[in-house]
PyMOL Python script that loads the backbone (N, CA, C, O; Angstrom):
from pymol import cmd

cmd.read_pdbstr("""\
ATOM      1  N   MET A   1     106.884  88.677 232.327  1.00  0.00           N
ATOM      2  CA  MET A   1     106.338  90.013 232.250  1.00  0.00           C
ATOM      3  C   MET A   1     107.193  90.942 233.124  1.00  0.00           C
ATOM      4  O   MET A   1     107.434  90.632 234.290  1.00  0.00           O
ATOM      5  N   PRO A   2     107.660  92.091 232.571  1.00  0.00           N
ATOM      6  CA  PRO A   2     108.495  93.004 233.362  1.00  0.00           C
ATOM      7  C   PRO A   2     107.684  93.629 234.497  1.00  0.00           C
ATOM      8  O   PRO A   2     106.464  93.767 234.405  1.00  0.00           O
ATOM      9  N   PRO A   3     108.403  94.013 235.593  1.00  0.00           N
ATOM     10  CA  PRO A   3     107.682  94.646 236.709  1.00  0.00           C
ATOM     11  C   PRO A   3     107.057  95.964 236.284  1.00  0.00           C
ATOM     12  O   PRO A   3     107.584  96.673 235.427  1.00  0.00           O
ATOM     13  N   LYS A   4     105.926  96.277 236.896  1.00  0.00           N
ATOM     14  CA  LYS A   4     105.210  97.517 236.591  1.00  0.00           C
ATOM     15  C   LYS A   4     106.040  98.708 237.060  1.00  0.00           C
ATOM     16  O   LYS A   4     106.510  98.731 238.198  1.00  0.00           O
ATOM     17  N   LYS A   5     106.219  99.687 236.194  1.00  0.00           N
ATOM     18  CA  LYS A   5     106.989 100.882 236.531  1.00  0.00           C
ATOM     19  C   LYS A   5     106.082 101.865 237.272  1.00  0.00           C
ATOM     20  O   LYS A   5     104.980 102.170 236.817  1.00  0.00           O
ATOM     21  N   SER A   6     106.554 102.355 238.410  1.00  0.00           N
ATOM     22  CA  SER A   6     105.774 103.314 239.191  1.00  0.00           C
ATOM     23  C   SER A   6     105.769 104.676 238.507  1.00  0.00           C
ATOM     24  O   SER A   6     106.756 105.090 237.899  1.00  0.00           O
ATOM     25  N   ARG A   7     104.646 105.354 238.620  1.00  0.00           N
ATOM     26  CA  ARG A   7     104.505 106.699 238.053  1.00  0.00           C
ATOM     27  C   ARG A   7     104.980 107.721 239.076  1.00  0.00           C
ATOM     28  O   ARG A   7     104.582 107.666 240.240  1.00  0.00           O
ATOM     29  N   LEU A   8     105.824 108.648 238.653  1.00  0.00           N
ATOM     30  CA  LEU A   8     106.299 109.702 239.547  1.00  0.00           C
ATOM     31  C   LEU A   8     105.245 110.793 239.651  1.00  0.00           C
ATOM     32  O   LEU A   8     104.646 111.198 238.655  1.00  0.00           O
ATOM     33  N   GLU A   9     105.029 111.261 240.873  1.00  0.00           N
ATOM     34  CA  GLU A   9     104.081 112.344 241.118  1.00  0.00           C
ATOM     35  C   GLU A   9     104.776 113.457 241.883  1.00  0.00           C
ATOM     36  O   GLU A   9     105.554 113.194 242.800  1.00  0.00           O
ATOM     37  N   ASP A  10     104.494 114.713 241.503  1.00  0.00           N
ATOM     38  CA  ASP A  10     105.044 115.859 242.229  1.00  0.00           C
ATOM     39  C   ASP A  10     104.463 115.883 243.638  1.00  0.00           C
ATOM     40  O   ASP A  10     103.293 115.562 243.852  1.00  0.00           O
ATOM     41  N   HIS A  11     105.302 116.269 244.593  1.00  0.00           N
ATOM     42  CA  HIS A  11     104.876 116.315 245.995  1.00  0.00           C
ATOM     43  C   HIS A  11     105.422 117.595 246.623  1.00  0.00           C
ATOM     44  O   HIS A  11     106.605 117.904 246.482  1.00  0.00           O
ATOM     45  N   VAL A  12     104.568 118.330 247.306  1.00  0.00           N
ATOM     46  CA  VAL A  12     104.976 119.562 247.996  1.00  0.00           C
ATOM     47  C   VAL A  12     104.404 119.520 249.414  1.00  0.00           C
ATOM     48  O   VAL A  12     103.234 119.193 249.614  1.00  0.00           O
ATOM     49  N   GLN A  13     105.248 119.858 250.397  1.00  0.00           N
ATOM     50  CA  GLN A  13     104.804 119.987 251.787  1.00  0.00           C
ATOM     51  C   GLN A  13     105.025 121.440 252.197  1.00  0.00           C
ATOM     52  O   GLN A  13     105.927 122.110 251.694  1.00  0.00           O
ATOM     53  N   TYR A  14     104.171 121.926 253.134  1.00  0.00           N
ATOM     54  CA  TYR A  14     104.196 123.342 253.499  1.00  0.00           C
ATOM     55  C   TYR A  14     104.436 123.547 254.991  1.00  0.00           C
ATOM     56  O   TYR A  14     104.060 122.719 255.821  1.00  0.00           O
ATOM     57  N   HIS A  15     105.081 124.686 255.310  1.00  0.00           N
ATOM     58  CA  HIS A  15     105.187 125.137 256.702  1.00  0.00           C
ATOM     59  C   HIS A  15     103.791 125.575 257.153  1.00  0.00           C
ATOM     60  O   HIS A  15     102.894 125.727 256.325  1.00  0.00           O
ATOM     61  N   LYS A  16     103.604 125.777 258.455  1.00  0.00           N
ATOM     62  CA  LYS A  16     102.307 126.211 258.986  1.00  0.00           C
ATOM     63  C   LYS A  16     101.835 127.522 258.375  1.00  0.00           C
ATOM     64  O   LYS A  16     100.634 127.759 258.253  1.00  0.00           O
ATOM     65  N   ASP A  17     102.800 128.388 257.985  1.00  0.00           N
ATOM     66  CA  ASP A  17     102.414 129.686 257.412  1.00  0.00           C
ATOM     67  C   ASP A  17     102.096 129.613 255.915  1.00  0.00           C
ATOM     68  O   ASP A  17     101.766 130.627 255.300  1.00  0.00           O
ATOM     69  N   GLY A  18     102.194 128.422 255.335  1.00  0.00           N
ATOM     70  CA  GLY A  18     101.856 128.245 253.932  1.00  0.00           C
ATOM     71  C   GLY A  18     103.022 128.298 252.968  1.00  0.00           C
ATOM     72  O   GLY A  18     102.846 128.023 251.781  1.00  0.00           O
ATOM     73  N   THR A  19     104.216 128.645 253.446  1.00  0.00           N
ATOM     74  CA  THR A  19     105.383 128.645 252.566  1.00  0.00           C
ATOM     75  C   THR A  19     105.838 127.205 252.325  1.00  0.00           C
ATOM     76  O   THR A  19     105.556 126.314 253.125  1.00  0.00           O
ATOM     77  N   VAL A  20     106.540 126.990 251.220  1.00  0.00           N
ATOM     78  CA  VAL A  20     106.993 125.641 250.864  1.00  0.00           C
ATOM     79  C   VAL A  20     108.068 125.173 251.830  1.00  0.00           C
ATOM     80  O   VAL A  20     109.051 125.875 252.069  1.00  0.00           O
ATOM     81  N   TRP A  21     107.874 123.990 252.380  1.00  0.00           N
ATOM     82  CA  TRP A  21     108.850 123.358 253.277  1.00  0.00           C
ATOM     83  C   TRP A  21     109.704 122.350 252.509  1.00  0.00           C
ATOM     84  O   TRP A  21     110.923 122.319 252.674  1.00  0.00           O
ATOM     85  N   ALA A  22     109.072 121.530 251.674  1.00  0.00           N
ATOM     86  CA  ALA A  22     109.805 120.511 250.924  1.00  0.00           C
ATOM     87  C   ALA A  22     109.103 120.251 249.605  1.00  0.00           C
ATOM     88  O   ALA A  22     107.881 120.358 249.494  1.00  0.00           O
ATOM     89  N   LYS A  23     109.917 119.903 248.598  1.00  0.00           N
ATOM     90  CA  LYS A  23     109.317 119.518 247.326  1.00  0.00           C
ATOM     91  C   LYS A  23     110.209 118.506 246.630  1.00  0.00           C
ATOM     92  O   LYS A  23     111.437 118.541 246.719  1.00  0.00           O
ATOM     93  N   GLY A  24     109.530 117.598 245.928  1.00  0.00           N
ATOM     94  CA  GLY A  24     110.217 116.549 245.191  1.00  0.00           C
ATOM     95  C   GLY A  24     109.173 115.695 244.507  1.00  0.00           C
ATOM     96  O   GLY A  24     108.070 116.155 244.215  1.00  0.00           O
ATOM     97  N   GLN A  25     109.528 114.455 244.256  1.00  0.00           N
ATOM     98  CA  GLN A  25     108.589 113.533 243.635  1.00  0.00           C
ATOM     99  C   GLN A  25     108.489 112.268 244.462  1.00  0.00           C
ATOM    100  O   GLN A  25     109.403 111.919 245.209  1.00  0.00           O
ATOM    101  N   THR A  26     107.360 111.587 244.315  1.00  0.00           N
ATOM    102  CA  THR A  26     107.167 110.304 244.976  1.00  0.00           C
ATOM    103  C   THR A  26     106.747 109.272 243.931  1.00  0.00           C
ATOM    104  O   THR A  26     106.177 109.608 242.893  1.00  0.00           O
ATOM    105  N   ALA A  27     107.043 108.008 244.232  1.00  0.00           N
ATOM    106  CA  ALA A  27     106.588 106.873 243.441  1.00  0.00           C
ATOM    107  C   ALA A  27     105.898 105.951 244.429  1.00  0.00           C
ATOM    108  O   ALA A  27     106.538 105.428 245.342  1.00  0.00           O
ATOM    109  N   ASP A  28     104.620 105.748 244.260  1.00  0.00           N
ATOM    110  CA  ASP A  28     103.831 104.933 245.196  1.00  0.00           C
ATOM    111  C   ASP A  28     103.931 105.473 246.617  1.00  0.00           C
ATOM    112  O   ASP A  28     103.966 104.699 247.574  1.00  0.00           O
ATOM    113  N   GLY A  29     103.977 106.811 246.765  1.00  0.00           N
ATOM    114  CA  GLY A  29     104.017 107.455 248.072  1.00  0.00           C
ATOM    115  C   GLY A  29     105.387 107.504 248.726  1.00  0.00           C
ATOM    116  O   GLY A  29     105.513 107.962 249.861  1.00  0.00           O
ATOM    117  N   VAL A  30     106.412 107.042 248.029  1.00  0.00           N
ATOM    118  CA  VAL A  30     107.772 106.987 248.573  1.00  0.00           C
ATOM    119  C   VAL A  30     108.639 108.013 247.842  1.00  0.00           C
ATOM    120  O   VAL A  30     108.573 108.104 246.616  1.00  0.00           O
ATOM    121  N   PRO A  31     109.462 108.800 248.579  1.00  0.00           N
ATOM    122  CA  PRO A  31     110.322 109.784 247.912  1.00  0.00           C
ATOM    123  C   PRO A  31     111.224 109.137 246.854  1.00  0.00           C
ATOM    124  O   PRO A  31     111.783 108.061 247.066  1.00  0.00           O
ATOM    125  N   GLU A  32     111.349 109.818 245.713  1.00  0.00           N
ATOM    126  CA  GLU A  32     112.156 109.320 244.610  1.00  0.00           C
ATOM    127  C   GLU A  32     112.755 110.511 243.879  1.00  0.00           C
ATOM    128  O   GLU A  32     112.070 111.506 243.645  1.00  0.00           O
ATOM    129  N   GLY A  33     114.020 110.415 243.519  1.00  0.00           N
ATOM    130  CA  GLY A  33     114.664 111.478 242.759  1.00  0.00           C
ATOM    131  C   GLY A  33     115.099 112.649 243.634  1.00  0.00           C
ATOM    132  O   GLY A  33     115.299 112.500 244.839  1.00  0.00           O
ATOM    133  N   TYR A  34     115.242 113.815 243.008  1.00  0.00           N
ATOM    134  CA  TYR A  34     115.768 115.014 243.666  1.00  0.00           C
ATOM    135  C   TYR A  34     114.714 115.685 244.555  1.00  0.00           C
ATOM    136  O   TYR A  34     113.572 115.887 244.141  1.00  0.00           O
ATOM    137  N   TRP A  35     115.122 116.026 245.783  1.00  0.00           N
ATOM    138  CA  TRP A  35     114.255 116.720 246.743  1.00  0.00           C
ATOM    139  C   TRP A  35     114.979 117.931 247.298  1.00  0.00           C
ATOM    140  O   TRP A  35     116.208 117.962 247.370  1.00  0.00           O
ATOM    141  N   GLU A  36     114.185 118.946 247.697  1.00  0.00           N
ATOM    142  CA  GLU A  36     114.711 120.155 248.338  1.00  0.00           C
ATOM    143  C   GLU A  36     113.859 120.493 249.559  1.00  0.00           C
ATOM    144  O   GLU A  36     112.647 120.278 249.560  1.00  0.00           O
ATOM    145  N   TRP A  37     114.515 121.032 250.612  1.00  0.00           N
ATOM    146  CA  TRP A  37     113.829 121.541 251.801  1.00  0.00           C
ATOM    147  C   TRP A  37     114.187 123.012 251.951  1.00  0.00           C
ATOM    148  O   TRP A  37     115.286 123.441 251.600  1.00  0.00           O
ATOM    149  N   PHE A  38     113.221 123.786 252.486  1.00  0.00           N
ATOM    150  CA  PHE A  38     113.396 125.232 252.589  1.00  0.00           C
ATOM    151  C   PHE A  38     113.055 125.724 253.989  1.00  0.00           C
ATOM    152  O   PHE A  38     112.238 125.130 254.693  1.00  0.00           O
ATOM    153  N   ARG A  39     113.699 126.822 254.378  1.00  0.00           N
ATOM    154  CA  ARG A  39     113.342 127.510 255.615  1.00  0.00           C
ATOM    155  C   ARG A  39     112.079 128.331 255.373  1.00  0.00           C
ATOM    156  O   ARG A  39     111.664 128.513 254.228  1.00  0.00           O
ATOM    157  N   VAL A  40     111.467 128.825 256.448  1.00  0.00           N
ATOM    158  CA  VAL A  40     110.255 129.644 256.326  1.00  0.00           C
ATOM    159  C   VAL A  40     110.512 130.877 255.460  1.00  0.00           C
ATOM    160  O   VAL A  40     109.614 131.329 254.749  1.00  0.00           O
ATOM    161  N   ASP A  41     111.744 131.432 255.512  1.00  0.00           N
ATOM    162  CA  ASP A  41     112.037 132.629 254.714  1.00  0.00           C
ATOM    163  C   ASP A  41     112.287 132.321 253.238  1.00  0.00           C
ATOM    164  O   ASP A  41     112.531 133.232 252.446  1.00  0.00           O
ATOM    165  N   GLY A  42     112.228 131.030 252.864  1.00  0.00           N
ATOM    166  CA  GLY A  42     112.386 130.645 251.466  1.00  0.00           C
ATOM    167  C   GLY A  42     113.777 130.212 251.062  1.00  0.00           C
ATOM    168  O   GLY A  42     113.960 129.695 249.960  1.00  0.00           O
ATOM    169  N   THR A  43     114.777 130.409 251.933  1.00  0.00           N
ATOM    170  CA  THR A  43     116.123 129.965 251.575  1.00  0.00           C
ATOM    171  C   THR A  43     116.206 128.450 251.653  1.00  0.00           C
ATOM    172  O   THR A  43     115.569 127.819 252.497  1.00  0.00           O
ATOM    173  N   LYS A  44     116.999 127.882 250.761  1.00  0.00           N
ATOM    174  CA  LYS A  44     117.151 126.428 250.715  1.00  0.00           C
ATOM    175  C   LYS A  44     117.902 125.944 251.952  1.00  0.00           C
ATOM    176  O   LYS A  44     118.901 126.542 252.352  1.00  0.00           O
ATOM    177  N   LEU A  45     117.426 124.878 252.544  1.00  0.00           N
ATOM    178  CA  LEU A  45     118.027 124.290 253.737  1.00  0.00           C
ATOM    179  C   LEU A  45     118.848 123.053 253.398  1.00  0.00           C
ATOM    180  O   LEU A  45     119.965 122.886 253.887  1.00  0.00           O
ATOM    181  N   ARG A  46     118.283 122.184 252.554  1.00  0.00           N
ATOM    182  CA  ARG A  46     118.943 120.913 252.242  1.00  0.00           C
ATOM    183  C   ARG A  46     118.436 120.393 250.906  1.00  0.00           C
ATOM    184  O   ARG A  46     117.309 120.683 250.503  1.00  0.00           O
ATOM    185  N   SER A  47     119.275 119.624 250.225  1.00  0.00           N
ATOM    186  CA  SER A  47     118.859 119.002 248.973  1.00  0.00           C
ATOM    187  C   SER A  47     119.611 117.699 248.766  1.00  0.00           C
ATOM    188  O   SER A  47     120.728 117.526 249.253  1.00  0.00           O
ATOM    189  N   GLY A  48     118.985 116.788 248.039  1.00  0.00           N
ATOM    190  CA  GLY A  48     119.620 115.516 247.737  1.00  0.00           C
ATOM    191  C   GLY A  48     118.676 114.597 246.994  1.00  0.00           C
ATOM    192  O   GLY A  48     117.559 114.978 246.646  1.00  0.00           O
ATOM    193  N   HIS A  49     119.140 113.375 246.755  1.00  0.00           N
ATOM    194  CA  HIS A  49     118.393 112.403 245.972  1.00  0.00           C
ATOM    195  C   HIS A  49     117.955 111.204 246.802  1.00  0.00           C
ATOM    196  O   HIS A  49     118.619 110.793 247.753  1.00  0.00           O
ATOM    197  N   PHE A  50     116.815 110.666 246.405  1.00  0.00           N
ATOM    198  CA  PHE A  50     116.282 109.430 246.981  1.00  0.00           C
ATOM    199  C   PHE A  50     116.208 108.361 245.896  1.00  0.00           C
ATOM    200  O   PHE A  50     115.973 108.661 244.725  1.00  0.00           O
ATOM    201  N   GLU A  51     116.409 107.124 246.299  1.00  0.00           N
ATOM    202  CA  GLU A  51     116.109 105.964 245.468  1.00  0.00           C
ATOM    203  C   GLU A  51     115.247 105.051 246.316  1.00  0.00           C
ATOM    204  O   GLU A  51     115.705 104.536 247.336  1.00  0.00           O
ATOM    205  N   LYS A  52     114.011 104.845 245.907  1.00  0.00           N
ATOM    206  CA  LYS A  52     113.064 103.990 246.629  1.00  0.00           C
ATOM    207  C   LYS A  52     112.977 104.363 248.108  1.00  0.00           C
ATOM    208  O   LYS A  52     112.937 103.488 248.973  1.00  0.00           O
ATOM    209  N   GLY A  53     112.949 105.677 248.396  1.00  0.00           N
ATOM    210  CA  GLY A  53     112.786 106.168 249.752  1.00  0.00           C
ATOM    211  C   GLY A  53     114.058 106.252 250.571  1.00  0.00           C
ATOM    212  O   GLY A  53     114.016 106.707 251.714  1.00  0.00           O
ATOM    213  N   GLU A  54     115.184 105.831 250.027  1.00  0.00           N
ATOM    214  CA  GLU A  54     116.461 105.875 250.740  1.00  0.00           C
ATOM    215  C   GLU A  54     117.308 107.033 250.222  1.00  0.00           C
ATOM    216  O   GLU A  54     117.406 107.248 249.014  1.00  0.00           O
ATOM    217  N   GLN A  55     117.923 107.780 251.149  1.00  0.00           N
ATOM    218  CA  GLN A  55     118.830 108.851 250.739  1.00  0.00           C
ATOM    219  C   GLN A  55     120.057 108.221 250.088  1.00  0.00           C
ATOM    220  O   GLN A  55     120.636 107.276 250.624  1.00  0.00           O
ATOM    221  N   VAL A  56     120.449 108.750 248.930  1.00  0.00           N
ATOM    222  CA  VAL A  56     121.610 108.227 248.220  1.00  0.00           C
ATOM    223  C   VAL A  56     122.494 109.368 247.746  1.00  0.00           C
ATOM    224  O   VAL A  56     122.039 110.499 247.579  1.00  0.00           O
ATOM    225  N   GLY A  57     123.763 109.053 247.533  1.00  0.00           N
ATOM    226  CA  GLY A  57     124.686 110.026 246.959  1.00  0.00           C
ATOM    227  C   GLY A  57     124.990 111.195 247.883  1.00  0.00           C
ATOM    228  O   GLY A  57     124.973 111.063 249.107  1.00  0.00           O
ATOM    229  N   GLU A  58     125.268 112.338 247.273  1.00  0.00           N
ATOM    230  CA  GLU A  58     125.630 113.535 248.036  1.00  0.00           C
ATOM    231  C   GLU A  58     124.398 114.342 248.428  1.00  0.00           C
ATOM    232  O   GLU A  58     123.512 114.589 247.611  1.00  0.00           O
ATOM    233  N   TRP A  59     124.360 114.743 249.688  1.00  0.00           N
ATOM    234  CA  TRP A  59     123.304 115.608 250.212  1.00  0.00           C
ATOM    235  C   TRP A  59     123.969 116.905 250.658  1.00  0.00           C
ATOM    236  O   TRP A  59     124.989 116.891 251.346  1.00  0.00           O
ATOM    237  N   THR A  60     123.375 118.023 250.256  1.00  0.00           N
ATOM    238  CA  THR A  60     123.948 119.333 250.538  1.00  0.00           C
ATOM    239  C   THR A  60     123.100 120.064 251.562  1.00  0.00           C
ATOM    240  O   THR A  60     121.875 120.115 251.455  1.00  0.00           O
ATOM    241  N   THR A  61     123.780 120.635 252.565  1.00  0.00           N
ATOM    242  CA  THR A  61     123.143 121.487 253.568  1.00  0.00           C
ATOM    243  C   THR A  61     123.591 122.916 253.293  1.00  0.00           C
ATOM    244  O   THR A  61     124.760 123.163 252.996  1.00  0.00           O
ATOM    245  N   TYR A  62     122.644 123.863 253.395  1.00  0.00           N
ATOM    246  CA  TYR A  62     122.917 125.266 253.071  1.00  0.00           C
ATOM    247  C   TYR A  62     122.798 126.133 254.321  1.00  0.00           C
ATOM    248  O   TYR A  62     122.004 125.839 255.215  1.00  0.00           O
ATOM    249  N   ASP A  63     123.605 127.220 254.378  1.00  0.00           N
ATOM    250  CA  ASP A  63     123.510 128.150 255.499  1.00  0.00           C
ATOM    251  C   ASP A  63     122.315 129.087 255.292  1.00  0.00           C
ATOM    252  O   ASP A  63     121.590 128.970 254.304  1.00  0.00           O
ATOM    253  N   LYS A  64     122.120 130.013 256.230  1.00  0.00           N
ATOM    254  CA  LYS A  64     120.951 130.898 256.175  1.00  0.00           C
ATOM    255  C   LYS A  64     120.974 131.864 254.997  1.00  0.00           C
ATOM    256  O   LYS A  64     119.949 132.460 254.667  1.00  0.00           O
ATOM    257  N   GLN A  65     122.138 132.025 254.356  1.00  0.00           N
ATOM    258  CA  GLN A  65     122.222 132.874 253.169  1.00  0.00           C
ATOM    259  C   GLN A  65     122.023 132.058 251.885  1.00  0.00           C
ATOM    260  O   GLN A  65     122.058 132.606 250.784  1.00  0.00           O
ATOM    261  N   GLY A  66     121.812 130.730 252.038  1.00  0.00           N
ATOM    262  CA  GLY A  66     121.604 129.873 250.883  1.00  0.00           C
ATOM    263  C   GLY A  66     122.890 129.361 250.257  1.00  0.00           C
ATOM    264  O   GLY A  66     122.863 128.766 249.180  1.00  0.00           O
ATOM    265  N   GLN A  67     124.028 129.589 250.931  1.00  0.00           N
ATOM    266  CA  GLN A  67     125.316 129.110 250.432  1.00  0.00           C
ATOM    267  C   GLN A  67     125.593 127.710 250.985  1.00  0.00           C
ATOM    268  O   GLN A  67     125.118 127.359 252.065  1.00  0.00           O
ATOM    269  N   VAL A  68     126.363 126.916 250.240  1.00  0.00           N
ATOM    270  CA  VAL A  68     126.678 125.556 250.671  1.00  0.00           C
ATOM    271  C   VAL A  68     127.442 125.598 251.993  1.00  0.00           C
ATOM    272  O   VAL A  68     128.475 126.257 252.109  1.00  0.00           O
ATOM    273  N   TYR A  69     126.915 124.884 252.980  1.00  0.00           N
ATOM    274  CA  TYR A  69     127.526 124.786 254.302  1.00  0.00           C
ATOM    275  C   TYR A  69     128.332 123.496 254.410  1.00  0.00           C
ATOM    276  O   TYR A  69     129.474 123.501 254.870  1.00  0.00           O
ATOM    277  N   LYS A  70     127.715 122.374 253.974  1.00  0.00           N
ATOM    278  CA  LYS A  70     128.448 121.104 253.964  1.00  0.00           C
ATOM    279  C   LYS A  70     127.796 120.148 252.985  1.00  0.00           C
ATOM    280  O   LYS A  70     126.625 120.286 252.633  1.00  0.00           O
ATOM    281  N   VAL A  71     128.585 119.175 252.555  1.00  0.00           N
ATOM    282  CA  VAL A  71     128.102 118.119 251.665  1.00  0.00           C
ATOM    283  C   VAL A  71     128.371 116.793 252.358  1.00  0.00           C
ATOM    284  O   VAL A  71     129.493 116.517 252.784  1.00  0.00           O
ATOM    285  N   THR A  72     127.333 115.977 252.465  1.00  0.00           N
ATOM    286  CA  THR A  72     127.432 114.679 253.123  1.00  0.00           C
ATOM    287  C   THR A  72     127.224 113.584 252.092  1.00  0.00           C
ATOM    288  O   THR A  72     126.271 113.637 251.314  1.00  0.00           O
ATOM    289  N   ARG A  73     128.100 112.596 252.078  1.00  0.00           N
ATOM    290  CA  ARG A  73     127.965 111.445 251.177  1.00  0.00           C
ATOM    291  C   ARG A  73     127.264 110.336 251.947  1.00  0.00           C
ATOM    292  O   ARG A  73     127.783 109.844 252.948  1.00  0.00           O
ATOM    293  N   MET A  74     126.090 109.947 251.480  1.00  0.00           N
ATOM    294  CA  MET A  74     125.320 108.899 252.140  1.00  0.00           C
ATOM    295  C   MET A  74     125.933 107.537 251.848  1.00  0.00           C
ATOM    296  O   MET A  74     126.242 107.203 250.705  1.00  0.00           O
ATOM    297  N   LYS A  75     126.101 106.762 252.914  1.00  0.00           N
ATOM    298  CA  LYS A  75     126.632 105.413 252.765  1.00  0.00           C
ATOM    299  C   LYS A  75     125.477 104.460 252.504  1.00  0.00           C
ATOM    300  O   LYS A  75     124.383 104.640 253.039  1.00  0.00           O
ATOM    301  N   PRO A  76     125.722 103.439 251.676  1.00  0.00           N
ATOM    302  CA  PRO A  76     124.657 102.461 251.443  1.00  0.00           C
ATOM    303  C   PRO A  76     124.338 101.706 252.734  1.00  0.00           C
ATOM    304  O   PRO A  76     125.212 101.486 253.571  1.00  0.00           O
ATOM    305  N   LYS A  77     123.073 101.314 252.878  1.00  0.00           N
ATOM    306  CA  LYS A  77     122.685 100.539 254.051  1.00  0.00           C
ATOM    307  C   LYS A  77     123.357  99.178 253.993  1.00  0.00           C
ATOM    308  O   LYS A  77     123.681  98.681 252.915  1.00  0.00           O
ATOM    309  N   LYS A  78     123.565  98.577 255.161  1.00  0.00           N
ATOM    310  CA  LYS A  78     124.179  97.252 255.208  1.00  0.00           C
ATOM    311  C   LYS A  78     123.356  96.283 254.383  1.00  0.00           C
ATOM    312  O   LYS A  78     122.129  96.249 254.477  1.00  0.00           O
ATOM    313  N   GLY A  79     124.044  95.499 253.580  1.00  0.00           N
ATOM    314  CA  GLY A  79     123.346  94.525 252.755  1.00  0.00           C
ATOM    315  C   GLY A  79     122.895  95.086 251.422  1.00  0.00           C
ATOM    316  O   GLY A  79     122.468  94.333 250.546  1.00  0.00           O
ATOM    317  N   ALA A  80     122.984  96.404 251.254  1.00  0.00           N
ATOM    318  CA  ALA A  80     122.575  97.018 249.980  1.00  0.00           C
ATOM    319  C   ALA A  80     123.689  96.868 248.968  1.00  0.00           C
ATOM    320  O   ALA A  80     124.867  96.874 249.327  1.00  0.00           O
ATOM    321  N   VAL A  81     123.330  96.737 247.731  1.00  0.00           N
ATOM    322  CA  VAL A  81     124.300  96.627 246.657  1.00  0.00           C
ATOM    323  C   VAL A  81     124.666  98.026 246.204  1.00  0.00           C
ATOM    324  O   VAL A  81     123.794  98.805 245.820  1.00  0.00           O
ATOM    325  N   GLN A  82     125.972  98.357 246.244  1.00  0.00           N
ATOM    326  CA  GLN A  82     126.402  99.689 245.846  1.00  0.00           C
ATOM    327  C   GLN A  82     126.654  99.700 244.345  1.00  0.00           C
ATOM    328  O   GLN A  82     127.357  98.837 243.821  1.00  0.00           O
ATOM    329  N   ARG A  83     126.078 100.680 243.657  1.00  0.00           N
ATOM    330  CA  ARG A  83     126.273 100.817 242.221  1.00  0.00           C
ATOM    331  C   ARG A  83     127.551 101.576 241.949  1.00  0.00           C
ATOM    332  O   ARG A  83     127.951 102.434 242.736  1.00  0.00           O
ATOM    333  N   THR A  84     128.192 101.265 240.835  1.00  0.00           N
ATOM    334  CA  THR A  84     129.417 101.990 240.465  1.00  0.00           C
ATOM    335  C   THR A  84     129.213 102.783 239.214  1.00  0.00           C
ATOM    336  O   THR A  84     130.134 103.456 238.752  1.00  0.00           O
TER     337      THR A  84
END
""", "prot")
cmd.dss("prot")
cmd.show_as("cartoon", "prot")
cmd.util.cbc("prot")
cmd.orient("prot")
């Protein structure tokens, strides 16, 4: 019998003032897929992808004007199998 596939659910977290702080999806309460974080003023702060709660691939950090500041390539954890 194949393993049960987790259902993705939308997830949003808020700053104290009620503005969106982070949004993405979770599977069984764990971050999965594309996520974004925002400053209180609404500009994007950071974005990237998760696989089973682990940051993977390229993660982008944005400056206060919302322009790309830097891109970081996440390295696989020790012992993890890297996909090609």
